[in-house]
Phi, psi and omega in degrees: 000141183278118183296335179274001174223077181264175184303319181297314178302316180290316179299317182297313186298311189277346164299320181288319181291333188310311180300330188240003187305310182299320181296313188286314187249354184305300183296315184301319186264003187299314186292324179290324173296318185298311187289320173294322176296327178295319175298317180290331178293327179294334173278314179070198178075221179270124186238129175266122171256109177276129179073051180294339174060230180277006177073030183299333181267354193296321186287351182269350175290148177285168182291342185268010179243153175239132191247131172237129182247138173230155177201150178282340190261118175299309177308316180296315181294329173294327174294319181293318178295323174297318181296320179299317179290315184297317186264005173063049188271088188287339179284353179271111186288325182179159176229140187214140169288128187196142175286121182300333183272000183214071180287133183268047181235153181286161176300143174061037182278346186226156177276332182211147171234137184239132175231103183262112178054042184240325203287336177276000183257342189272145184300325180233094185290324179295317179292324177297316180297319177303316182289320175299323178289330177292318190272353176265137176295154172305136182087345173282182186232153162247122180249120175243138165229139190190161168286124178248131182302145175288150183276335178201177176091182183305314179297326178292321175303312180295318180300318179291323178297321186276347189307310181300323181288319182296328182302322177294339179267348171104022174205174182244103181290340191258011187296123189268146171305329183300329177299322181287314182292322177295323183295319182296320178293313177292330178290310172087351180242015176225160180223134176295119181261330182202140169220119176207153182283143181231157179297164355278139179060021180072021186292333182248162178232136170268126173230140179232127173245128179269130174286122187283158178277139172064020180233123181262162180276125176297323180295312180296319181299314179299311182301333185267358178090015176261003179254188181246000000 
């Protein structure tokens, strides 16, 4: 876990963002949301949306999917609940305040898990990803869309310089792809299925991980007392 981005920091930041989130980020993140939802819709079935926030994506899901949304921020989630009622979103099974690193769902509860612009905001990304892999069925997918830090050059230098300031806003601009690839390798039960830049200007990256059949996570087993 990154000590400078703990739960209290994230909750405080997104309580501030809640009243203006859709206005500030709605258009900027629209293409990434659309592309990630299309990937999730190809899997279909029961979908977990991690970091559902104000529920800005909920009305875009198809009628053949069932959605459960969770978020750590109560002010953001209240906005989502208002949206579900206002728009009559019958496909939303439920919304809940929940810690992404301690999901209150049984193993293999979902066909797909989606995290839009979230994985760089959680205090412990690897544990969060372990939990997503646990609750997704074998053959299902984890779909991420996010800004991924540059590996070199001027942008990488800027992201490292801005990192400390960005923590107060609730995210890590310098988050590298290597953290995700290392996690997948150590986990052992997932496989990267797709990695591609998405608009605008390739600022964001779509990542799809497939949950492999018959392989459990050594990390998760150890955390639950099943390892040595």
